[in-house]
Each structure stands twice: as C-alpha cells, then as structure tokens.
C-alpha positions as CSV (number, residue, x, y, z in Angstrom):
1,X,102.7,85.8,101.7
2,X,106.5,85.8,102.2
3,X,108.1,89.1,103.1
4,X,111.4,90.5,101.8
5,X,113.2,93.8,102.3
6,X,114.9,96.0,99.7
7,X,116.9,98.9,100.9
8,X,118.1,101.4,98.3
9,X,121.0,103.5,99.6
10,X,121.3,107.0,98.1
11,X,124.9,108.1,98.3
12,X,124.3,111.7,99.4
13,X,121.9,110.6,102.2
14,X,123.2,107.3,103.6
15,X,126.7,108.5,104.4
16,X,128.2,111.7,105.6
17,X,130.7,113.4,103.3
18,X,133.6,112.3,105.4
19,X,132.5,108.7,105.1
20,X,131.2,108.2,108.7
21,X,127.6,107.0,108.8
22,X,125.1,108.6,111.0
23,X,124.3,106.4,114.0
24,X,121.0,105.5,115.7
25,X,121.3,103.5,118.9
26,X,124.8,102.7,118.0
27,X,124.0,101.4,114.5
28,X,123.7,102.8,111.0
29,X,120.4,103.8,109.3
30,X,120.7,100.8,106.9
31,X,121.1,98.4,109.8
32,X,118.2,99.9,111.6
33,X,116.0,99.5,108.5
34,X,117.0,95.8,108.2
35,X,116.1,95.2,111.8
36,X,112.7,96.8,111.4
37,X,112.0,94.5,108.5
38,X,113.3,91.5,110.4
39,X,111.0,92.2,113.4
40,X,108.1,92.2,110.9
41,X,109.1,88.8,109.6
42,X,111.1,89.5,106.5
43,X,112.9,86.4,105.3
44,X,115.8,87.9,103.4
45,X,117.3,91.3,102.8
46,X,118.7,93.0,99.8
47,X,120.8,96.2,100.0
48,X,121.2,98.1,96.7
49,X,124.4,100.3,96.9
50,X,126.6,101.6,94.1
51,X,129.6,101.5,96.4
52,X,130.4,99.7,99.6
53,X,132.0,101.9,102.3
54,X,133.4,100.5,105.5
55,X,130.4,101.6,107.5
56,X,128.1,99.5,105.3
57,X,130.3,96.4,105.5
58,X,130.5,96.8,109.3
59,X,126.7,97.1,109.5
60,X,126.2,93.9,107.4
61,X,128.7,92.0,109.6
62,X,126.7,93.0,112.8
63,X,123.5,91.9,111.2
64,X,124.9,88.5,110.3
65,X,126.1,88.0,113.8
66,X,122.4,88.3,114.8
67,X,121.2,85.9,112.1
68,X,120.1,88.6,109.6
69,X,121.8,87.8,106.3
70,X,121.8,90.8,104.0
71,X,122.9,90.6,100.4
72,X,124.7,93.7,98.9
73,X,124.0,94.2,95.2
74,X,125.3,96.9,92.9
75,X,122.5,97.1,90.2
76,X,118.7,97.0,90.1
77,X,118.9,93.9,88.0
78,X,120.9,92.1,90.6
79,X,118.5,93.2,93.3
80,X,115.5,91.9,91.3
81,X,117.3,88.5,90.9
82,X,117.1,88.2,94.7
83,X,113.4,88.9,94.9
84,X,110.8,86.2,94.3
85,X,107.8,87.2,92.2
86,X,105.4,85.9,94.9
87,X,107.0,87.9,97.7
88,X,105.8,91.2,99.2
89,X,108.7,93.7,99.3
90,X,109.2,96.3,102.0
91,X,111.1,99.1,100.1
92,X,113.2,101.6,102.0
93,X,114.6,104.3,99.8
94,X,117.2,106.6,101.3
95,X,118.1,107.2,105.0
96,X,114.6,107.4,106.3
97,X,113.9,106.0,109.8
98,X,110.1,105.2,110.2
99,X,108.7,103.9,113.4
100,X,108.3,100.0,113.3
101,X,104.5,100.4,113.9
102,X,104.2,102.6,110.8
103,X,106.0,100.0,108.7
104,X,103.8,97.2,110.0
105,X,100.6,99.2,109.3
106,X,101.8,99.7,105.7
107,X,102.7,96.1,105.2
108,X,99.2,94.9,106.2
109,X,97.5,96.3,103.2
110,X,96.5,93.7,100.6
111,X,97.4,96.0,97.7
112,X,100.5,98.0,96.9
113,X,100.9,100.9,99.3
114,X,103.1,104.0,99.4
115,X,103.8,106.1,102.5
116,X,103.3,109.8,101.7
117,X,104.2,113.1,103.2
118,X,102.8,116.6,102.2
119,X,104.5,118.1,99.2
120,X,105.7,121.6,98.7
121,X,108.8,123.8,98.6
122,X,112.0,122.0,99.7
123,X,110.6,118.5,99.0
124,X,112.2,116.1,96.5
125,X,110.7,116.7,93.0
126,X,111.6,113.2,91.8
127,X,109.4,111.7,94.5
128,X,106.4,113.9,93.8
129,X,103.2,112.1,93.4
130,X,100.8,115.0,92.8
131,X,100.4,118.6,93.8
132,X,99.7,117.7,97.4
133,X,101.8,114.7,98.3
134,X,105.3,113.3,98.0
135,X,106.6,109.7,98.5
136,X,108.2,109.4,101.9
137,X,110.6,106.7,100.7
138,X,108.7,103.7,102.2
139,X,106.5,101.3,100.2
140,X,105.0,97.8,100.3
141,X,105.1,96.4,96.8
142,X,104.7,93.0,95.1
143,X,107.8,91.2,94.0
144,X,106.6,91.1,90.4
145,X,106.6,94.9,90.2
146,X,110.2,95.1,91.4
147,X,111.3,92.5,88.8
148,X,109.3,94.0,86.0
149,X,110.6,97.5,86.7
150,X,114.3,96.4,86.7
151,X,113.7,94.6,83.4
152,X,112.5,97.8,81.7
153,X,115.1,100.2,83.1
154,X,117.1,102.3,80.7
155,X,118.7,105.4,82.0
156,X,115.9,105.9,84.5
157,X,116.4,106.0,88.3
158,X,115.2,102.7,89.9
159,X,113.4,104.2,92.9
160,X,111.5,107.0,91.0
161,X,110.6,104.5,88.3
162,X,109.1,102.1,90.9
163,X,107.2,105.1,92.3
164,X,105.7,106.0,89.0
165,X,104.7,102.5,88.2
166,X,103.1,102.0,91.6
167,X,101.1,105.2,91.2
168,X,100.0,104.1,87.7
169,X,98.8,100.8,89.1
170,X,96.7,102.7,91.7
171,X,98.8,101.9,94.7
172,X,97.2,102.9,98.0
173,X,98.5,106.2,99.3
174,X,98.9,106.2,103.1
175,X,99.7,109.5,104.9
176,X,102.5,109.3,107.4
177,X,101.7,109.9,111.0
178,X,105.2,111.2,111.7
179,X,105.8,113.6,108.8
180,X,108.7,115.6,110.2
181,X,110.6,112.6,111.2
182,X,110.6,111.0,107.7
183,X,113.3,113.4,106.4
184,X,116.4,111.5,105.5
185,X,119.0,111.3,108.3
186,X,122.1,113.1,107.1
187,X,124.2,113.7,110.2
188,X,124.7,112.7,113.8
189,X,122.7,115.6,115.2
190,X,119.6,114.6,113.1
191,X,120.1,110.9,114.0
192,X,120.1,111.8,117.7
193,X,117.0,113.9,117.4
194,X,115.3,111.1,115.5
195,X,116.3,108.5,118.1
196,X,114.7,110.7,120.8
197,X,111.5,111.0,118.8
198,X,111.3,107.3,118.4
199,X,111.7,106.7,122.2
200,X,109.2,109.5,123.0
201,X,106.4,107.6,121.1
202,X,106.2,105.0,123.9
203,X,103.4,105.7,126.4
204,X,103.1,104.6,130.0
205,X,100.8,101.6,130.5
206,X,97.5,102.6,132.1
207,X,97.5,99.7,134.6
208,X,100.6,100.9,136.5
209,X,100.3,102.3,140.0
210,X,100.4,106.0,140.7
211,X,104.0,106.1,141.9
212,X,105.2,103.5,139.4
213,X,103.8,105.5,136.5
214,X,105.9,108.5,137.6
215,X,109.0,106.2,137.7
216,X,108.1,105.1,134.2
217,X,107.8,108.7,133.1
218,X,111.2,109.4,134.7
219,X,112.7,106.5,132.8
220,X,111.2,107.8,129.5
221,X,112.7,111.2,130.2
222,X,116.2,109.8,131.1
223,X,116.3,107.2,128.2
224,X,117.3,109.7,125.5
225,X,120.4,110.7,127.5
226,X,121.6,107.1,127.2
227,X,121.9,107.8,123.4
228,X,124.7,110.2,124.1
229,X,126.8,107.1,124.9
230,X,125.7,104.3,122.6
231,X,128.2,102.0,124.2
232,X,125.9,101.9,127.3
233,X,123.0,100.5,125.3
234,X,124.1,96.8,125.6
235,X,124.2,97.2,129.4
236,X,120.6,98.4,129.5
237,X,119.4,94.8,129.3
238,X,121.3,93.1,132.2
239,X,121.6,96.1,134.5
240,X,118.1,95.9,136.1
241,X,118.1,92.2,136.9
242,X,121.7,92.3,138.1
243,X,121.0,95.3,140.4
244,X,117.8,93.6,141.7
245,X,119.7,90.4,142.5
246,X,122.3,92.3,144.4
247,X,119.5,94.2,146.2
248,X,117.8,91.0,147.3
249,X,121.1,89.5,148.6
250,X,121.8,92.7,150.4
251,X,118.4,92.8,152.1
252,X,118.7,89.2,153.1
253,X,122.1,89.9,154.7
254,X,120.4,92.4,157.0
255,X,121.0,95.7,155.2
256,X,117.4,96.3,154.4
257,X,117.6,100.0,153.5
258,X,120.5,99.4,151.1
259,X,118.8,96.3,149.6
260,X,115.5,98.2,149.1
261,X,117.4,101.1,147.6
262,X,119.1,98.8,145.1
263,X,115.7,97.2,144.2
264,X,114.2,100.7,143.6
265,X,117.3,101.6,141.5
266,X,116.6,98.4,139.5
267,X,113.1,99.6,138.8
268,X,114.4,102.9,137.6
269,X,117.0,101.2,135.3
270,X,114.2,99.0,133.9
271,X,112.1,102.1,133.2
272,X,115.0,103.7,131.3
273,X,115.6,100.5,129.3
274,X,111.9,99.6,128.6
275,X,111.4,102.2,125.8
276,X,114.3,100.6,123.9
277,X,112.4,97.3,123.7
278,X,109.8,98.8,121.4
279,X,112.5,99.4,118.8
280,X,114.6,96.8,116.9
281,X,117.9,97.6,118.3
282,X,118.8,94.3,120.0
283,X,117.6,91.5,122.2
284,X,116.4,92.3,125.6
285,X,116.1,89.0,127.3
286,X,117.2,90.3,130.7
287,X,114.3,92.8,130.9
288,X,111.8,90.0,130.4
289,X,113.4,88.0,133.2
290,X,113.4,91.1,135.4
291,X,109.7,91.8,134.7
292,X,108.8,88.3,135.8
293,X,111.0,88.3,138.8
294,X,110.4,91.9,140.0
295,X,107.4,91.1,142.2
296,X,109.1,88.2,143.9
297,X,112.3,90.3,144.3
298,X,110.3,93.2,145.8
299,X,108.4,90.8,148.1
300,X,111.6,89.2,149.4
301,X,113.1,92.6,150.1
302,X,109.9,93.9,151.8
303,X,109.6,90.8,154.0
304,X,113.3,91.0,154.9
305,X,112.8,94.7,155.9
306,X,109.8,93.8,158.0
307,X,111.8,91.2,160.0
308,X,114.7,93.7,160.3
309,X,112.3,96.5,161.5
310,X,110.6,94.2,164.0
311,X,114.0,93.0,165.4
312,X,115.3,96.6,165.6
313,X,112.2,98.1,167.2
314,X,110.6,95.2,168.9
315,X,107.3,95.9,167.2
316,X,106.0,92.7,165.7
317,X,103.3,94.6,163.7
318,X,106.0,95.4,161.2
319,X,106.3,91.8,160.2
320,X,102.5,91.5,159.7
321,X,102.4,94.7,157.6
322,X,105.4,93.7,155.5
323,X,103.9,90.2,154.7
324,X,100.5,91.8,153.9
325,X,102.2,94.3,151.6
326,X,104.3,91.6,150.0
327,X,101.1,89.5,149.4
328,X,99.6,92.4,147.5
329,X,102.4,92.2,145.0
330,X,100.9,89.0,143.6
331,X,97.1,89.2,144.1
332,X,95.2,86.0,144.8
333,X,92.7,85.1,142.1
334,X,89.0,85.5,143.0
335,X,90.0,86.9,146.4
336,X,91.5,90.4,145.8
337,X,91.0,92.5,142.8
338,X,93.6,95.2,143.9
339,X,97.3,94.9,144.2
340,X,100.5,96.9,144.7
341,X,103.3,97.4,142.2
342,X,106.8,96.5,143.2
343,X,108.4,99.9,142.6
344,X,105.9,101.8,144.6
345,X,105.8,99.3,147.5
346,X,109.6,99.5,147.7
347,X,109.6,103.2,147.7
348,X,107.3,103.5,150.7
349,X,109.1,100.8,152.6
350,X,112.4,102.4,152.0
351,X,111.1,105.8,153.0
352,X,109.7,104.3,156.2
353,X,113.0,102.6,157.2
354,X,115.1,105.7,156.3
355,X,112.9,107.9,158.6
356,X,112.7,105.3,161.4
357,X,109.0,104.8,160.9
358,X,109.0,101.4,159.1
359,X,105.4,100.6,160.2
360,X,104.1,103.8,158.8
361,X,106.0,103.3,155.5
362,X,104.5,99.8,155.1
363,X,101.0,101.1,155.9
364,X,101.4,103.8,153.3
365,X,102.4,101.2,150.8
366,X,99.2,99.3,151.5
367,X,97.1,102.4,151.2
368,X,98.8,103.3,147.9
369,X,97.9,99.9,146.5
370,X,94.2,100.5,147.2
371,X,94.4,104.1,145.9
372,X,96.1,102.9,142.7
373,X,93.3,100.3,142.2
374,X,90.6,102.9,142.7
375,X,92.3,105.3,140.3
376,X,92.5,102.5,137.7
377,X,88.9,101.7,138.1
378,X,88.0,105.4,137.7
379,X,90.0,105.8,134.5
380,X,88.2,102.8,133.0
381,X,84.8,104.3,133.5
382,X,83.2,105.9,130.5
C-alpha cells in the first residue's frame, strides 16, 4: 500500500511567538517529521497550515533540495484532495517529534492505529480518548478516512474529528514507548532536550571490541554537544574519512605516531557522528565509506608503524607483530574466528610507540583481540 504523510501544524505549537521555529539538528519540527516519513517510504507530503511563515517556507525549500516535495495547503478540503483513497496516511498533529522506529512500528499495523500517552491533568482535552489515555498526535489512517472526514467538516476541528472517527471505527490504540518525549516542542530548550533524547536511544553494538565499545560510548556522550552548534552537523559526515586519509598519508610519510593519532581521532569522530545516522537528518555517505575503509586504513597505519619501529630500534620482531595484528583486522574465513577492531588496535599501537615500547604495544593489541573475542562468546552464552 502506498504511503503518504499529512502534517497538521498547530499555530501555537509549531512556531515560537516571535516567529522563530524551534530547531532540531538544524531543521524545523515540520521538516524533521517529513524526513521521518520519507525514510519510511512516503511518496508525497502534505502540510496543512493556516499561515505560511518564513520558517515553514525555508523548511519546504530545504526538503525540495533533497528531493522531498511537500505541498502546503490551507484547508482540510485541500489536504484531502492531495490524498488518494487507497493510500495509508501517516498523520502528524502538532510539533511532536517521535523516534523513527516508533513511527515505523505504528505504520506496520494493517488496521488504523493511534499512538497514545497516559491521560490526566495537564493533557489536551480535545485529544482525550478515554479516562486513561490521550492521543499523542501520531496516527496511521487509511486515505478514505481522511477524505471522508474533510467532506463532513463543519465548524469542527479537523484533527480532533479525525481522532473521534478513528476511535469510533475501533482503531488500534498503541501505547507510546517514549511518553515524556511526545510533548509538543515549543521552544529551543525543549528541542535541544528532545534531540539529546533521540540520540541517547542508540545502543552500542554487542560485537565491538572492549576498547572500541568505550570509544563508541564516548562518541554517544559527546554527540549531543554537537547540537549546540547545528552548523557543525554537515561536517560530521566527511570528517572521519578525511581525517583517516590524512592519517594514512602521515603514517606512510614516516610520522607513525602522528598518523596513528589521526586514525584514532577519525574513529572517535565516527563514533560521534554514528548516532546521527539513525535519525533522518541528512545523508551520511562518508560514514559508510569510512566504515568500509577503516580496517584497511588501520592496517596500513599499523604496518607502517611496524616498519618505522623496526627501523628505529633494529628489532625486526616489530614488523612481524605489526603484520600479524594488521591481519587480525580482516579475519580469514574458516581459519580464524577472532579478530581485532581498528580503533583498539590503533590505540595500543600508538601507546606503544609513544612510550618507546612498540613491540609491547603491538603484543597488547593482539592480546586484546583475543580477549574481545572471548568476551563476545561469553556474552552470547545463555
């Protein structure tokens, strides 16, 4: 079934009194909602707004530059004209910012579905479903319901009328997993808090090495601070691969410690940027390239450091240890079941060079690879 998105902007929620829209990751709430729907496969987008402030027009222009064509309409009848009866409609009402996973789970239901939050004092009475729950402002409805509701409107509110008709037709009520976050975003402070919550919902993959997992956790901790300067977000994509490229060239030029430090910095930058990829805030092609090239870049830097350490100390064992550690970055099928991760291997190699004990640093990297594998096997056991 084709998917469409309908965003209903409520004046008092979508824009601040002075006319400046609250920003999440450098974009307005409406733009973020459209990007969520686009990630889930929505074919077209309809924005229902009684007025068109500059912030909304700017958001629509940015969407169009990314191939997301959103139509702005002024009345529910115009909105219904842009919806096909056979489409499923993702309905966003007000300045709510759900996690994309929650929207996807709601859209998978075969019947109409409403996302709900607990009711009570301070909740919107017009969105009340019963004595225990309120509508959270997110729904997955058939296009026929949207068109029929617009046709029967008199002086009624479009969103609350859609809600009542959905409840009457026994729509599925789905409790939100992130209740506190589904309060409409009204100012910049709330938008920043919501952005940090969205980033914090990403977990560290279980298959990462012991040290690499700590690097990933450090990146998760640092990522929200990037939001204080949204202008830095576009640089989150190319920064890791550019830094890694400079690190490899530096290592090959003979400055092994500097090259390895840049490669390690690239891993940290990638850990900071990685949580952003789970959210629809842009295209992160550079991070994908870095993930594929990271092992080869790390291997090149480690082998170069082995040759440098061997030349500086006269101990040829450093070359053997460096090549062995580099080989563990890409395990051979059916030969070795354990491997090293690039960030951890670079950290131990860099520490060994910095302390003048390059061979010990390489050996610790090999031991860490085995320890990480044993830890992963232990965690998989019931």
